[in-house]
N, C-alpha and C positions, 0 to 999 in steps of 0.2 A: 427560823432561817439558819440557825447555827448548825443544823444537820447538813446544809448544802456544802458540797466539796469545795466550792470556790471561795468560801470564807476561810482564807489562809493568809499567813504572813509571808509574803514573797516580795522582797524589797525590789527586785528587778522588774516585777510585773505591775504595770500601772493599773490594769483592770483588776487584778487581785487586791492590790492595796486600796483601790477605790471601794471595792466591795467590802473589804474589812472595815474601812472607815464608816461606810454607810450603816453597817450592821452593829458596830461596836460603840460608836460615839453617842447615839441617842440614849441607850441605857446608862452610859456613864454620866451623861449630863443630867438625866432624871434622878440618878442616885444622889448627885450633888444637891439638886434642888429639894428632893424628898427628905433627905436625912441631915442636911447641913444648911437648911434655909436660914436659921438664925445667924450663922456665920456670914452668909452672903448678905443678909440685911444689914448687919453691923459694918461690913466692909464697904458696901455700896448702898447706903440708905436712900439716895435720891434716884437710883437706877432700878433696883429690884424692890418693889413693894409687895412682899410675899405674905401679907397679913391674912390672905385667904387660904393658906395651905392647910390649916386645921379643919377647914370646912369642906374640903374635897372628899368625895366618897366614890368608891370604885364602881358599885352597881347602881343602876337607875332606881329611883324611889319606888317605881311601880313594880319592880321585881328584878331578879338576877339577869334577865335576858333583855337585849336591846330590841325595841320595836320601832320601825321607821316612823318618824314624826314625833317621837318622844325620846327620852333618855339622854338628851344632850347635856344634862346636869351631872353626868357621871364620866368616869375615866373610860369604862368599856364602851359607852355609847359614842363618845367622841373618837375613840380609837377605831371603832367599826366604821363610822362615817368616813374617817380619813383613809382607811384601807379601801373602801368602795370608791372613793374619789380617785384612787390610783387604778384599782382593778378594772372598773368599767371602761375608762378611756384606753387602757392598755389592751384589753380584749378587742375593742373596736378597731384599734390601730392594727393589731395582728390579723384580724379577720379580713380587713380591707386590703392590706398589701404587705404588712410586716412579715408574714410567714413566708413569703416568696423572696424577700430581699437577699438572704444568704445562700439560696440554692445555687449549686454549681451548674445545673442544667435547666434549660427552659422546658416548657411542656412539650415542645416539638423535638427535644433531644439535643438541641444545639447548645454549645457552651454559654454560660451566663456571665462569667467573670464578675462575681459578686464583690461589692465594696463594703457592705455593711453586715453586722452581726447583731443578734439579740440575746438577751439573757435566756430566753426559752431555748434557742438553738444551742447555746453554750452548755446549758444544763443537760439537755438531751444527749449531747455528744460525750458527756462525762459518765454515761451509764444509765441515765433515766430511760433512754429509748429502749434499751434491752429489757429493763424491768417492766415497762409498760407493755412492750410487745409480747413478752412471755406471759404476763399476768392477765392482761385484758384483751389483747388482739390476736392471740394464737399465732404469733409471728415467730419464725425461727431466729436464732441468734445471728445467722449469716445475713438474713434480710435486714435485721436491725443494724448490723455493722455497715452494710452497704448504705443504708439511710444516713447513718452518722457520717460516713465518708462524703456523701453528696449533699448533706444538709437538707435532705428531702423528707420532711415530716409533714403529715397531712393534718387536716382540721380535727380529726378525731383524737389524734395524739395530743394536740394542743388543748382541746377541751378537757380531756382527762387530766392533763398536767395542771391546768388552771383550776379545775374542780378540787383537786387535792391540795393545791396551793391555798385556796380559800378555806378549806376545812382545817388545814394545819394552822393557818394564821389566826382564824377565829378561836380555835381551841386553845392556842397559846395564850390568848388574852386571859383565859380562865385558869389554865393549868400552870402558867409561869407568871403572867402579869399580876394576878391577885396575890400569890405568895410574896412577890417582890414588893407589892404595895403594903402588905401587912407586916413584913419582917425585914429589917435592915440586914440581918445576918444572911438570910436567903438571897436577898438582892446582891450583896457583896459576893456570896458564893457563886452566883450565876456569872457575875463579871469575871471572876477569877477563872471559872471553868471555861468560859468562851475564850479568854485570852490564852489559856493553856492549850485549848483545842486548836486555835489558830497557829500558835507557835509549833505545836506538834505536827500539824499538817505541813507547815512550811519546812520544817527540818526534814520530814520524810521526803518531800519533793526535792529538796536540795541533795539529799542522800541519793535519791534515784538519779538525779542529773550527773553526779560525780562518780557513781559506781556502776550504774547499769545502762543508762541511756547511750553513752558513747561506746561501750563495749558491744551493745546490740547493733549499733550503727556500723561498727567495724566488721562484725561477723556477717552482717548483711552485705556489706560492700565486697568482702573477700570470700563470699560463700563458695564460689566456684573453686578457688584455690584450696580451701579447707576440705572440700569434698574430694579433691584429687589426692590429698594426703590420707 
C-alpha cells in the first residue's frame, strides 16, 4: 500500500492523515513487538506475556503457501485470512450498492448529489482510472477523465482494481513481510522508507498548493483578459 498516492503526510487533510495512520502504525507496532519484546515484558510483565515470540514462524508447517483450512499456525496464514476477512465483505458491499454511492449522475442522467465516497473511487480519481482504461479497457484518456469527473466507474473497472489489490497484497506478504520478519535492519529500513515517502509526497503537495494551484486558478479566472493582451 505504500505505492498508493494517498499515503502522504498532509496535516490539514483528515482523510490523508487517517490513511497514513492506518498504513504506518501497524508495521511500527509490530517492529516494537518483534525486536523489543524483552523490553516490553520487563516494563509491563503483567500486561504483555510475550513468551511465545520465539515460537512464531512465518510460513505454515505444511509449506510456504497458505491453504484454506490450514496454516493458521503461521504469520502468512493469519495475514491472508485477515486480508480476506476485509476483501470479501468490501467486494460484496461495493457490488451491491457502494459503487453507485459517489456517482454524480443517476442511470437516467439526472443529478445524483452524492454524499459518500469510497477508497476505490478516490484511488481511481488519482490516475488509476487512466491506467486501467489504457492498459485493459482500450479507453481513451478523454473518456477516463470524464469518468473521473463524474465518479462513473463500472464493475469491470472495480474487479480489475480489486484483482490487482489482492495480487499486490498477497505478494507483499512474501516480498516485504518475510524479510521484515527475518531482519530487524530491513524492517527498520522499510519504516524509514515509508516515513520518507509520506513526508516527500506531503511536501510536494504543499509545494503545489503554494506555487502552482493558485496561479492556475488565477489564469483560468482571468483567461479572457490575458487573451486580449
